[in-house]
N, C-alpha and C positions, 0 to 999 in steps of 0.2 A: 538312336543308333545310326541314322544317316549322317549326322554331324560328325560322329566318330570316324566314319569312312571317309568323309570329305577331308577331315584333318589329317588322316593317315595318308591320303593321296597327296595333299600339299606337302607333308613331311618327306615323302619319297621324292617328289619333284625338287624340293629344297636340297635334299642330299645330292641328287643328280646335278643340280645347278652348281653346288659347292665343288663337286669333283671336276666338272667341266671347266669352271672358272679357274680353279687351281692349275689345271693342265694347260690352260691358255695364258697363264701368268696374269690374271686379272683379279680384281678385288671381289671375293665371293659374297661378302655380306651385302655389298651394294646391289649386286645382281639379285640376290634373294629378296631384298626389300622391294626392288622394282617388280619382281615377279609377283609379289603379294598384291601390289597395286594394280598391275596390268593383267597378266596371265602367265602362269608358269610354263605352259606349253610353248607359247609364242616366244618368251624370253629364252627358253632353252634352245629353240630353233635358231634364234638370232645369235646367241652366244656360240653355238656349234658352227655357224657359218663364218664367224669372225676369225681373222688370222691370229696366230699366236704371237704375243708380244715377246721381245727379247727379255730374258730373265737375268737376274743377277747371277754371276758366275761365282761359285764357291771355290776359294783357293785352298788347296791342301797344304798344310804346314809340313815342311820336310824336316825330318829328324837329322840332327847334326852329329 
């Protein structure tokens, strides 16, 4: 039962890392993998303190 709780906590932190990484225009999968190796709480803190990268601007197609 304890392993289920630990896996659930890791899944919640993984989802939070995914959302923060997407908001900061960073690669979410890489950050999640690093958090599995090191610590999800530490990586989430580091990622939250990093500045946002400039993202790709989407151009809207104008109708003629």
